[in-house]
N, C-alpha and C positions, 0 to 999 in steps of 0.2 A: 873730751870728744874731739877727734880730727876734724878740720874744716876743709881737707883736701878734697876737691870735687872729683867724682869718679870718672868724669869724661875728658880730662885734661891731657891725655896721652898725645893727641895730635896737635896740641897748642904749644906755642914757644913763648907766650907772654901771659901773665895773669890777667884776670878780668879787671877792667877799670873799676875802681871802687864805686863811682856813681852808677855805672851800668850795673854792677852786682846788686846795689840796692834797688835800681829801678826795675830790674827784671825779676826780683825775688817776690815770692807770694806767701811766704811763711807766715808773715804778720797776720794773714787772714785765713789761710787754708790749714793752719794748725787745728782748726776746730774739727778737721776731718780725722784726727789721730786714731780714734777708736775704730773707724771704719778701715783706715790703712792697715792698722795691726790684725784687725779681723780677716781682711783680704790676704794679707801676708801669711797668716797662720794656715788658712785654707790652701794657699798656693804651696806652702812647705809641706803640707799633708799630701797633696797631689804629687809633688815631686818625688816624695819618699814611696808613694804607691806605685809610680811607674819605674823606680829604681834610679833616679837621678841623685837623690839623697839617700844616705843610710838611715836607718831608724834612730841611730845615736845623733846624727846630725840634725834630724828633724826635731828631736826632743830638745837639743841644745837651742836651736832657733826659736822654738815655741816658748821655752822658758825664758829666753833672753827678751822675746817680745813682751811676754807677760810682765817682766820685770821693768821694762820701759814704760808701759802703760801706767804701772803703779807710780813710777817717777813723775809722770806727766800729770796724773791726778793728784799727786802730793804737791805740785808746784815746784819741784826740784830739778825739773828737766831744763837743760840749758839750750834754748832755741837759738839757731845761728842763721842770720841772713846770708852768710857766706855759702851756706849749703841750700840756698834757694827756696826750698819748699818742705812741706811736712814729710814727703817720702824720703829725701835724701837725709834729712835730719835723723829720722828713726833709723835708717839703714846704717849710716855712720855710727850712730850710738850702739847699734846691734853689734857692729864689727869691733868696736872698742870694748865691748863687754864680753864677746865670746871668740873674738879672734877671727881667723880666716874663713871659719865655717860661715860667718855672718855674710861674707861676700858671695856666697853660693846662692843665697835667697833669691837674687834677681835673675836666676837662670830661667829662660823661657819667657820672660815678661819684659815690659818697657814701662817707663813712666806713663807713656801715652794710654795703654790700656789699664795701668794701675789707677790712674787719677779718674778715668772715666768710670771704673768700678767703684772707687770710693764715693764719688759723688752720687751714683745711683743707690748704693747702700744707705748713704746718709739721707737723701731725698725720700727714700722708701719710708724710713722711720719718721721723718718729719711729716709726711702725708698722714700717717697714721695718728700721729699726735694732734695735727690740725683737724682731722676729722672727728676726733674724740672731743675736742674743744668746741667744735661746730655743733656737735651733738649736744653738748651741755647748754649751749645757747639756745638751741631749738627747744630742748626741754623746758628751759626756763620760760620761753615765750608760750609754749603750749599750756604750762601751768598757769601763766598769767591769763591767758584766753579762757581757761577753765573757770577762773574766778570772776571774770568780767563778761560772761555770755550774754547777760540780760542789760549790760550798760549800752546805752545808746549815745552815739555821737554822730556829727555830720560827716558824711562822705563827700569827697571833693573831686571835682574836675576843674582843670585850670586854676586850682587853688580858690575856687569859688564853691560855696555850699551847693550841693547837688541833690542827694537823697540821704535820708537817715539809714545808718547801718549799725550793726553790733560792733563795739570796740573789739571784742574777741575776733570777729570776722577780719578786722583790719590787722590784727596781730598774725592771724593765720596766712594772710596774703604774704607776709614777710617770711613765715615759716616755709611757704612753697618755694620761695626763691632760694632760701638756704638749703632746702632739701635737694634742689637741683644742683646746687654747688657742691653738696656732699657727694652726690652721685658722679659728678664730673670728676671730682678728685679720686674717687674710687676707680673710674675708668682710666684716668691718668696714670695711676699706680701700676696698672697692668703693663703699660709701655715702658714704665721706669724700671720695672723688675725683670729686665734683660741683661744678661752678663756679657760684658765686653772682654773680660779677662781671658787671654789666650791669643787675642789679636796681636799682641806684642806691639812693635812700633807701627806697623801698617799692614804687614803681609802674613802674619801668623809667625810660627816658629818651627824649627826643624827638630826640636826635641819631642819626644813621644808623649806629649801631655795629654791629660784626660779631662776635657772641659766639662763633661757631664758630671764627673765626680766633684769637680770644683763648684759647679753651679749648685749641686745638691747640698754641699757643705755650707754654701752662703745663702741658701733658700731662695735662689733665682727660679723663677718659672720657666724662663726661656734663656736660649743662648744665642748672641748675636751671630747672624749667618754670614756676615761679610766682613772681613778684618778691616777693610777701608773705612766702612761705614761705622764699625764699632768704635774706633778710636776718635773719629771726627764728628759723630753725631751729637748734638745738643738739642734735638727736637724736644726730648723729654723735659728739659729745663725750661724751654720756651712754652711748651704746652702747659706746664705746671704754672708758669707766671702768667700766662693768659687766663688760666683758671682762676688764679689769685686776683687778678685785675677785675674779673667779673665779680668775684665774691666781695672785694673791696667797694666796687661800685654799688653793690646791694647794701653794704654796711654804711656807705656815705649817704645813700637815699634815706635809709632809716635814720641815720644821725641828723639829717636835714629836718625830718619831722620832729625828731626828739627836741631839736633846738627851738622849732617854732611852737611846739606844744608846751614847752616849759616856759615860754615867754609870758609877760604880763598880758600881752594882747590876746593870747589864746588861753592860757591858764588851764590846760587840760590835764597836765601831769605835774608831779614834783619828783624830780631826781634826788636820790640820796645825797646827803651832804657830803659823804665820802667820795663822791664822784664829781664834785663841783669845787670851784674856787671862788674867792672873793676878789674885791677891786682894791688896789693900793690907795685909792682916793675916795671912792664912793662906797661908804659902809653898807648900804643897802643891797648891794649887788650879790647875786648868786649865779655865777657864770657856768653854763653847761660845756665845760672844757673837753670832757671826754668825748662826746659826739662830735664837737668841733674839730677836735684833733684827728679823730678817725677820718672825718671828711677831708681834712688836709692831707693826711698820709696817703690817701687813695691816689693822688697825682704822682706821689713817689713810686708806687707800684707800677702805674702806668709808664712812668719813664723807664723803669727796669725792663718792662716788656719791649719797649722800643729799643733799648740799649742792646738786648740780646737778639733781637731780630736783625739790627744793623750789624752786630758783631759777626753774624754768620753769613750775611747776604753775599759776600764776595770771596769766601774762602774756596780755594781749590782743595781737592782731596790730596792727602788725607789730613793728619794733624797739623796745625800751625800754632805758633806762640800766641796768636790773637785769643786763643781759647782759655788762656789764663784769666782773661777778663770776664769769663763766664760766672765766677764764683762770687764776687761781691755783690753783683745784682741779685743773684739767686739767694745768697745768704741774707741780704737785707729784706728781700721780699718775704721770706719765710719769718724772720724776726718781726717784721711789721704786721704781718697777718696774724701770727700767734698772739702778739700783743693786743691787737685790736679785738680778736675774738675772746680772749681772756677777759678784757675789761668790760666788754658787753655782757659776757655770760655772768659776770659777777654784778653788774649794775642792773640788768632788767629785772630780776626777782624782787629788787627793793623799790621799784617804781611805784609811787602812789598816784592812783588814778582819781581824778576829781570828777565824779560822776555827775554831780548836779550841774557843774559848769559845761560839761559836754552836752547834757541833756538840753539845757538852756541854748547853747549854740546850735544844737540841731533843730531848735523851733524856729531859728532866725533863717531868713534867705529863702522861704517857701519850699522847703525840702520835700513836702508831700504834693506838690504840684503835679508830679508825674502820676501819682496815685489817683489824683482827681481825674486826670485824662483817662487813665485805665478805667476807672468807674463809669465815665461817660461812654467809653467804648463798650463796656459790658451791657450798658443800657440800649446799645444799638447805633450810636453815633460813630461815623467813620473817624479813624484816628486823627486825620489832618483837621477835621472840623473840631474835634475835641481839643486838639492842640491849641487852636485859635480861641476856642471858649476859655480855656484855663489862663491862656495869655492875657486876655481881657480882665479876668478876675484878679490876676497878679498885679496888673497895672492899677486896678482899682485899689488893691490893698496898699501898693506903694503911695499912692496919692492920698489915702486916708491913714496912713501909718498904722496898719494893722496886719494880722496874719489871716491865712485862709480859714483856719479852724475857728476863728473869732467871728466870721461873717455870719449874719443870720440867715436862715433858710430863705426867707424871702429875697435877701440880697442875692444869694447864690441862684435862685430861680430866675432871677433877672438876667443871668448870663445864659442859662438853659433851663427850660421848663421841665425837662426830664429828670431834674435833680430832686431827690426826696429826702426825708429825714435820716435815712440810713447812710447818707453821705459822710456823716461825722465819724463813723467807724473807720473809714479809710483816711481821714484827715489827721488822726492821731499818729504820733511817732511809733507807738507799740504796733499799731495796726499795719502800718507801712512796712515795718521791719519783718513782722510775722508773715506777711503776704508773700515774701520771697522764699517760699518754702519748697525748694527744690535743690538738688545736688549742686553745690557751689554757690547757693544762695546765702543771704545774710540772716535768714530766720533763725532765731535761737536754737530750735530743734535741729536744724541742719548743721549749725555750728557745732553742737555737742556731738552729733554723728561724725563730723569731720575730725573733731579732736580724738575721738575713739579710733578712727581709722589711722590717724598719725602715730598714735601710741603703738599700734601694731606694726606699722612701717619701721618705727625707730627700734623696736625690738628684734627685727629681722637681722 
């Protein structure tokens, strides 16, 4: 395969070898090969349709490109840094295979609109894969919630015991976040699926191209309306990375709880051995490396978002070489996100919930204090007065190292004479949880309804 560059006509000296390596992108953009070939085949079909290529030339080009894809997938393709990028490597190989006909493929297009098209085609497919993996994680969480609807745990604010809740309700909180992430990615995909091809270098082309036909061949919903914007826009990559950063933030928060819950101090869950590691010196250790690493990788995606925003902030229209730097942050964001989702989707169905430990923890910290205040309000006491009464009862419990439901009726009546023996029904964890019986509440009956609604949403 020749390594002669197709743009050397106006140059009198070869590229400095270090500059050649410094400016090349083929080491990382070769992952776009399938989409580059897909776009080139569609472009060749369009050129034949409008009469720029003959039918025979079209078939030669398409057959040559198909053969090149087979070489790449077989690992026999010789990638050359001297040819800079995936596009020139494939084009040079095509010309070597089929002769001068291969040189006609680039008619009516530029690497500027070519790379913009490749990235969009690639990202479109990756979004579909990410959404599928996200759905798998969500389904795992919904199934886990279905098994643990009646499991009671402490709910927290400020990481302090607040009120008892259903463990399933807690899982569904994460599901709601992930469902929003999935919707955001679907919305982002709409803007990704716009075709830049035909914008050429920046001004369009004088050849009689049919962009509508090309867009239909490639499955694009829209065609970029402005040639300058088409080749220089990277909003879609930034938007995707912003969505990815939000999703990673959710996975990181989730990971933080998994780390806490699997610790000896909480001991709420047990993560599967396949998702943990041991210590090189402490034989008793079982480290929650998966959620810890996802938590750590979140910062990496945040960095990529900042990198892409900074990359674009000072670029005048239209295309600039700066845009070569869009790919590595985008590619690594995709890889990081897919890996994080996959490992969570594999891990969560195997989580073992320690129900008795959660229940015992929910009994600590006076988690039914709010229920006692609500009880007093229902008996006619203003809420602020009820708040004061319960505060006094809690202080008494702290001083005597006991819990609210362990206080005698006589002791409780010492704080408020309107308390009767029906108070104990609201001081139980089960009674407290069941009382939150409204849409969005933690009552098991409502959680089961929420699970049913989620299954319908996931099936849509």
